[in-house]
N, C-alpha and C positions, 0 to 999 in steps of 0.2 A: 504493500500500500504506500502511495506517495502522500506524505503528510505536509509537503511544502506547497503553499499557495502563493508564495512570493519568491521572486528570484533572489532577493537579498538574503532571505532566510536560508536557502540552500547554500549560498555562498558563505555565510557565516558558519554554518555547520561544517562545511568542507574545509574552511581555512582556520577555524578556531577550535573546534571541538571534535572533529573526526580524528581517530587515533591512527597515526602513522608511526611505524617503527623503522626509522631511516627511510628507505625508498619503498618499503612494503606497507601497503594500506591494510590495516587490521579491521577497521569498521567498514564493511561493505555497504551498509545502509544506516539510516538514522536509527532503525530498530536495533541494529548491532551496537550502536553507542549506548542506547538505553539498557540493553542487556548487559553490556560490560559494566556499567555503573551499578545496576541492580545486583548482579552476581557478586561484585566486589564488596558492596556494603552488606550483603546477606552473609558473607563469610564471617562477619563479626558476631553472628548469632551462634549461641551455644548449641541450639538444636533447631530442627526444622528449616535448615538453610534453603532447601529447594522451595518450600512453601513461601518463605519470606522473599526469596529472589523473584518469585512470580508476583507477589503483592507489590514489591518495589517497582517492578517493571510496569505493572498496571497503573501505578501512581504516576510514573513518568510518561506513559504512553499518551500520544496526542497532546503533549505539552500541558498535561493537567497540573503537574507539580514541577517547578523549575528550580532545581538546586543551583547554588552559586556556580559561577563559571569555572572556578578552579576545580570543583568536584566533577563537572561534566568533562573537563579537559584532562584531568589527571587520574581519576579513579580507575584502577585496573590497568594502568600503563606502566611501562618501565621508566618513565620520566621521573627524575629525582626532583620533584616539586612538592610544595605544600598544597593541601586541599583547602586551605583557608585563604580567603581573598585578602584580608588585611589584619594588621597587628598594631597595638600601641606599644611603644618601646619603653624601656626602663627610664627612671629619673636620670637626668644628665647632671652629674655632680660637677661642680665648678672647679675643675682642675684639668690641665692638659691631658694627662694620662686617662682620666675618666671620660673626658669629652671624646677622645679618639677611640676609646673602647666602645662607646655607644655608637659612634660612626661605623665602626667595623661590624657591630651587630646589625645595624640597619642595612649595610651593604650585603651581608649574608642573607638577610631576610628578603631584600629586593631581588637578589640573584635567583632565589627560588620562586619568585613570582608574587610575593606578598607585598601589598601596600603597607604603608606605615603611618602612624600618628606619633608626634613628638611634642611634648610641652617644653618649651625653651625658657620658661619663667625662672628656672633655677640658675641661669647664667647671669653673672653680674652685669649691671648696666655699663654702657660704653663710657669710658673716661674715668671709671672708678678705680681706686687702688686696692690691690690685694693685700690683706693684712700680713700674710705669711711671706710673700715674695717681693712686695712693693711694685709689682708690674701693673701696667695700665690695661684694663679690660677693653676689648674691642666691641663687646656687646652681643646679644643674642642674634641679631639680624646678620652680623658678619659670619657667625658660625652656620647660620642657615644656608648661606651661599656655598659653604663647603659641602653640606648635605646635597644641595642642588647640583653641584658639579659632579658629585659622586653618582647621583642618579643619571645624569647626562652621560657619564662615562660608561655606566652599565648599558645604557641604551646603545651607545656607539659600538659596543662589543657584541651586540646581538643578544645579550642576556635578557631573560624575562624580568620585567620590573613592574612594580605597582605604583600607584599614586602616592603622594606624601601629603600629610596634613601637619601644619605647624600651628600651635596655639601659644598665646601669651596672655598673662593676666592683665586685667584692665587697670591694676594699680602698679604695674612694673614701670620703672622710670623710663624705659625705652618704648613704651606703648605707642607713642606718636610716630616714631620711626617705623615701627612694625605696621601700623595702620597704613602708612603711605608707601610701603615697601614695593608694591607692585604697580606703582604709577609708571615706572620705567618698564615698557613691555618686554624688555630683554632680561629683567631681573626675576629670579625665583620662579621660573616658568614651570618647574616640576612640582611646585608646592600649591596646595590650597591653604588659605590662612583663615583662622577664626580667633576672635577675641573672647577670652574667658570673662564673661560679664557676671558680676556678683549682684545679689539682691541689694546690698548696701550701695553699690554704684547706681543702680536704677532709682533707689530712693533719693540719692543725692541729685540725680538729674531732675527728678520730679520736684524736689524742694529748691532747686537752683542753688545748691551749696558748693563750696570748694571741695576738691577731691585730692587726697594725698597720693603721691607716687613714692614708693618706698621699697626697701629691700632688707632681707635679714641682716641685722646688725653684726652678727658674728663674722660675716664675709666682707665687711667693709673696714676701712682703716680710718675710723674717726670722722667720717664724712656725715653731713646732715645734722639734724637737731633732735626733734621730738621722736620718742620711741612709741610705737603702737604695736600691740600684739596682733599677729595674723596667722591663720592656719595656712602656711605657705606650701606651695607645690613641693611634693617629695617629703614633707615633714608629717610625722604622726600626730603631733600636738602643736598648738600655737607657739610661735617663736616671736621674740621682740624684733621689730623691723624699724629701721631708721628712715624718717621722712627726708627725701632728697629734694622734693619739689611739690608745690601745690598749684592746681589750676582749677578753673571753673568746670564742674562736671559737665555742664551743658556744652561747653566748648569742645571737650573731648568727644562727647556724643556726636556733635555735629561733624567733627573731623572724621569719625568712623562712618557716619552716614554719607558724607560727601565722597569719601574714597570708594565706598560701595556703589554709590550712584555712578561714579566715573569709571570704575574698574571692575565692578561685580564682586569685589573682595575688599575687606574681609567680611566673612560671615560672623555671626555671634553665637556663642554657646552660653546658655543661662546655667552656669556651673553649680550654683547652690541648689537649683531645682533638680538638676541631674543627680546630685548626691542625695538629696532628700528622698528622691524616688528610686534610688538604687536598692534592689532587693538584697544586696550584700552590704548595706549601709554600715553594718556592724564590724566590717573588717577591711573596707576599701575606702580610699579617698581618690576620686576620679578627677583628672584635669586634662584629659585628651580623649579624642574619639578616632574612629577609623576615618579615612579621607572623605567619606560622604556624610558623616555625622549621625548615621542611624544606630551605631553601636558605641556608646560611651564605655570606655574600658580602663581597667587599672593597668599598672605596669605589666607588660608582657601578655596582656589579654589578646584574644583572637576573635575574629568574626567568622561565624559559621552559619551561612544564610540559605534560605530557600523561600520560594514564593508560590502561592496558590494562584493559578491562572483562572480568574473569575469568569472569563468569557466562556470557559468550558462548562460552566454550571448554570447558564441561562437557558431556561426552557421556553420554547415558543416565542423567541424574540420578535419584537415589532408587532405583537398582537395583543388583544385584550386579555389573553391567557398567559402573558409573559410572567415568569416567576423564577425564583432561584431554587436550585436543588440543594437545600440546606443539609440534608443527610450526606450528600456527596461531598460537599465542602468539609463537613466534620470528619469524614473518613479520610479525605485527602490530607487534612492537617494531622490527624492522628498517625497515619503512616509516615508522613513527612518528619514528625518529631523523632520517630524511631530511626529513620534514615540518617538524620543529622546527628543524632546521638552516636550512631555507629561511626560517623566520620571522625569524631573526636579520637576514637581508639585506632582508627585506620591510618590517619594522616601522618606524614612526616612533619617534623617541626624543625625550622632552621636553627633554633636555640633550645637548650634544655629548659630554660626558664619559661619559655612559651608552652612547652609540653606540660610542665608542672601546673601552670596557671589554668590552661584549658581543661586539663583532667581534674583539677581541683574544684572548678566552678561548673564545668560542663555547660557553659553558656551556649545557647543557640538563638537564632532569630528567624522565626517563621513569619512571613509577611504575605502581602497580596500584590498582584499586578493585574493589569487589564481592567482596573476599576472604572475608568471613564467609558470604555467600550461596553462594559457590562451595564452601566447605568443607561447608556443609550439604548441597548437592547431591551431594557426594562421600561423604557419610555420616561426616564427621569432626567431632568436637567441637572448638570453638575453643580450649578449655583442655585440651588433651591433647598428649602427646608426638607422636602421629601427626599431629595437626592442625598443630602447629608445624613438624614435619619437612616436611610437604607445602608449607607456606607458604615455608619456607626454600628448598626445591627450586625452587619457582616463582620466587622472587626471584633465585636463582642463574642460572636460565635467562634471566630478563629481563636481568640484568647482562651475561652472556656474549653474548647476542644483540645487545645495544646496543653493546658494545665492538667486536664483529665488524663491525657496520654502520658504526661510526665509523672503523675502520681502513680499510674499503673506500672510504669517502668521502674519506679523506685521500689514498688512492692516486689517486682521481679528481680531487679539487679542491684538495688540499694540506692540511697540518696547520694547526691554529689558530696564529695569529701568535706567541703567547706560548710556544709549545712549545719545550722544550729537552730533547732525548732522554734524556740520562743523568740529570739531576736528576729528571725526571718518573718514570723507571723506578725511582728510589730511594725514591719515596714509599711510605708505609705501605700504602695500598690497591693501588697498582700492583704492589707486591711480592707481594700475595696473589692476583693474577690467575693463571689457568691459564697454563702455560708457552707454549702456542700463541699466546695473546693477547699475552703479553709479547714474543715473537718477532715477531709482526706489527707491534707498535708500534715495535720497534727497527728493523725493516726498512722499514716504509712510513709510520710516523708515525700520528697519530690526529687526527681532525677536531675533536673537542670535548674540552675539558679535563675536564669532569665530565659524567656521563650519567644517573645514577640519583638520583631523589628520590621520596619517597612523600608526596604532598600530601593534605590533608584531602578534596579532591574532593567537597565537600558539595553544591554547586549542580549540578554536572554529573552527579553520581550521582542526584540527584532528577530531572534531565532524562531520564536513562536508566531511566525507570520506577521510580525510588525504590530502586535497589539499595543495599546497605550501602556506606557511604562509606569510601574509602581502605582502611586496614587495621583500621578500627574494627569491633567486633562489631555485630550488628544492634541498633539502639537499642531498638526494640520491634516486635513483629510486626504490631500494629495500634495506630494512634494517630491523633490529629488534629494538624494543624500549620497555623499561620497564616502567611500570606505577604503582604508589603507589595505592593500593586498599584501600577500606574503613576499612580493618582489620589490616592495618599497614604493610602488606607485599607487595611484588612487583609481578606483572604479566607481562609476556613478550608477545609481539605481533609482528607478521610479517607484515610489511607495504610495500605495492606496490603503487607507486605514481599513482594517477588517470589518468594522461596523458598516462603513459605506459600501464595501464590496458585497457584504451579505444583503444589505438593503437593495442593491441593484439586482443581485441574483434572484431576489424574491419579488421583483417587479416594481420596486420603488422608483420614483422619479428623482434623478440626481439633481434636477433643477429646482425641485420643490421639497427640500428636506424638512423634516419636522424640527421643531424648536430645540429639541434635546441634542441635535447634532451641533454641538458648540465646541469650538477650538480654543486653545490657550489665549489667543489674541483677542478673542471676543469676551474674555472674562476680566473682571476687575482684579487688581492685586488682593483686595480684601476677600474675594471669593476663594483664592488659594489658601489664605490664612484660615478661613472658616472651615474649609474641608479638613485641613490638618488638625485643627482644634477639635473637630467632631470625633476624630480617631484617637487622639492622644490619650484619653483616659484608659484605653484598652491596650496600650503599648508599653511594656515594661522596659524596653530599651529606648529607642527613639525613632523618629521619622525622618527620612531623607526627602525633603520637599523644596523645590526651587520655585520661588514666587516670580513669575514672569512680569516684567514691567515694560510698558511701551517706551520707545526712545524719547518721546516728547512728554513723558509723564512729569508733572511739575515736581521740582525738588521739595517744595514745601509739603506736598502730600506724601512723597516718598519717605521723608525723614521721620514720619510718624509710624511707618509700617512695623519697624522692629519693636517699638514700644507697644504697639498693639499685639504683636506676637507674644510679648512677655505677659501682657494683661490676659491673653487668651489661654495661658497655661502651657505654651509650647516650651520645649527644651532647647530650642535654637531656631535660627532663621538664616536662610540664604536667598538672595535675590539675583535675578539676571536682567540687566537692561542692555540692549545692543549699544555698543560704543566702540570707539577706535582701538581700545586696548584689548578687548576680548576678541576671540577668534571664532570664525564660523566653521562648522563642519558640513554646511550645505552650500550648494552653488546657487546663484541667483541672488535676488535682493533680500530674501528672507533669511533670517538667522536662527539657528538652534543653539541653545546654551551649551557651551562645552561642558562635558561631564565633570562633576566634582568628585568622581571616584573612578572605579575601574571601568573605563569606557571601552568602546568597541576596539580601540587600538591597543588596549592593555589586557584584554581577555584572551584566554586560550593559550596556545603554544606558538 
């Protein structure tokens, strides 16, 4: 059976996910790729491997469940790669030996195909003196350039590499330099940037107060004046920090907004909310995420992702009888949890610390993709109360199904090693679970510390015949896209959104589309935020969501978007406005935002 309905999908499978061993093609068909992955993951089962291989295959078949690209590309092959898309690296201690040890760890991780996230807040601000050596620090941004050059070097040698995310605290003395770091289009091109925004900073912005920029006093040589305690990055307890500068909080906020408006970066991560809603709040302090932001992670944490393709669960689309197959979604999630749990034991790890962290927490991230197309098939507008209510109901079903599956796995295999029953159940997200699930955790434990994340799912959604990616609206119903081939050149493909293709196949008029056929450019930025906010209560990790902003969108309106994201309870925010600094991956006058994570040119082998 030919599962491909779009030329680009066949191309992506053939160039990114089809298993080749040297010149020998091992996957003769897409079904062979699914069987390879299913059999490999089933090998981690202690009994009934054949039965589980069949269930895993059925879950993958027809693009029902889309595991992360590294799983599709690497499981069951001889390639020495990790099956995890991304990692957060260890704290960067402020000494030359420690800095370059972390750089080496990052290079080894990227060499095996893993993207990385790094918090550079532990590095002394530019111009400060080291107490021990008397040397002058060059600052975090200067060291980021070394990371950037390393990534570029790995690219030039043909090694697989992932994206990089750099974070910096909003109270670090070099925050202004960090915010403007990508105004030069040649600088830090392999990094995504996000500011770690605290609740205290947002309160200072609201109240129009001054904001202190400071650094741990123990690392400075008598500079600055006032001491303020801060729970600094990499520290287990608050440490005294010396104030080096004060500025108006609103001025810094406007600087962040202006840079984002002009360059699409930096994004913001609401770090206190991330930690408050961390299921492992009792043992972790998080200050970085994977490059797309949907998995906040501790030092050496890894992202292990999979997405439910909602378009495969819409019955009788475009009719009065249109509905979702709720039981099918629940089964897909339950089998997906088991598959991703097996990945943890199957995968190689670039570093021993990554293996220890992944197997200690057994974090996974089950999400959704094809949401916008599914809503269209159900006759629901993306920017409507009914559309958001349906999306929230879907997400709640996914969360509850995933938690049930993980509780059942704990009864069978044991809870994750870092599990502590009472502290876990005191967590903000655990308190919001249905009572039946809380009782299940109390009585039987839980296999995975975290279970839900909504990834961008860009490449795997193109593989699945070009469905709308993640929770994003349809980018455009017809457009051309260019893709980097294995020979270093680009190929162009015409893309027709599957909802439009199905509408035409069923006799619909392409010139008279129903109102629910809405693309990203027809939606207000607020519509993007409201959809993410509707889903956030059911996501224990986070959501990767890009708010598309028209090029002529007034800055005065734009500058309020991130404050609204904070007020709506989101864990972070990223925007994209076409501008001379950002690059397009489309031909023609229309632009598609460059991915903030493992995009089509970073996936596969």
